[in-house]
Phi, psi and omega in degrees: 000318180296320179296319179297317179297319179296319180296316179297317179300319179295318180297313182296319187282316191247327193255342187274108180293157177303136179088352181267008181297331180297323178296318180294323177296320177297319177299318177298318179301314179297316180297331178278324184290321185298306180294324178299317180296316183293329180285337183267312182206151178256008182272174181295345181287353184299333183297337179294340184286354170289334185297309181297326179292312181294314183291335175284317186280318189305308183293323181292314180294320179298315179296320180298318180286321183294327180271003178064022174293332175236130179299146182277068178218150185303320183296337179261319186288317186299314178298317179296315179299320179297318178298313182294316181294317179299319179288326175296320178299314181298314180296319179297316180297310182297314181295317181296315180295316180296317181297313180291322177298317180294321179295327177285315184288329184246041181302323180298319179294321178299313181292327177295320177297320176298319180295332179277358176108002177292146168287157181307319179297313181297320179296318179295320179295322179300324183275317194259342189297309184294313177300321181294327181295342178294348176297341180274349185301313180303317180291322178296318178295319179297319180295321181292327188256359183299134182089333178264318182254320184229156169245100187297165186300319181298318180296311181296318181298316179293321177298313180295335178283356176103003181281166178283159176303327179294316178294321178296320178295321178295319178296318180293322178298318177301315181295315182297315179296317178298318180296315179299317180296314180299314183292321178298316178295316182297317179296315181302313183288323178300313180296321179296317178298319180291318180297327179276358179079012181280340173233125182208174178254011180224000000 
C-alpha cells in the first residue's frame, strides 16, 4: 500500500502532463473494476461489472466539474475521482456478492416466485434487492457520525492545506454527498444486472 501511494504521488507530481488527468482516471477505473469483478464472479460475465462503477462515478464527477465545485486540474480531479471510484468499487463488490449469495441460499424462494407468475427478473429482485441494499449501510453510518466519531480524510487534508474549517467542512460535505450518490447508483445497477442474468456465477 505504501509503495502504491508513493507511485501515485510521483505520477501526479512529476510525470502527469497538463490535461492528461483523464487518462489517469481511466487507469484508476480499470484498477478498481478488475478486483471487484473477481470477488463477485469468475465467469465471463464479470466484464459487466464495469458498468455500475462507471455509471455511478460518471454523472457525479461530471456534475462536480461542470459546476466548478472542483477545479479542472489533475491535482484536484484525481483525488476526488479516486475517492468516488473506490467507493463505487466497494459498493459494487458488496452488493454483487450479497445478491448472488442470497439467490443461491434462497433458491427455493426464487423458484416459488417463478411458480407464482413472476418473471425471472422480478423473482430475482424479490430475493436479492434488500440484502444487496445493505452495501450502503457503511456509508450511511459514516455520514451520520462524521465530525462526531471521525474526521474524514478530505476534511483533514483541506485543513492541512491551509484552508479554514468552514472550507474543509464544505469539501467534506461534497465528498460525502458524492459518495452516497455514487454508491446508490452502483448498487442499483449491480442488482439490476444480476436480476437480468447478465452477471452470474455459472
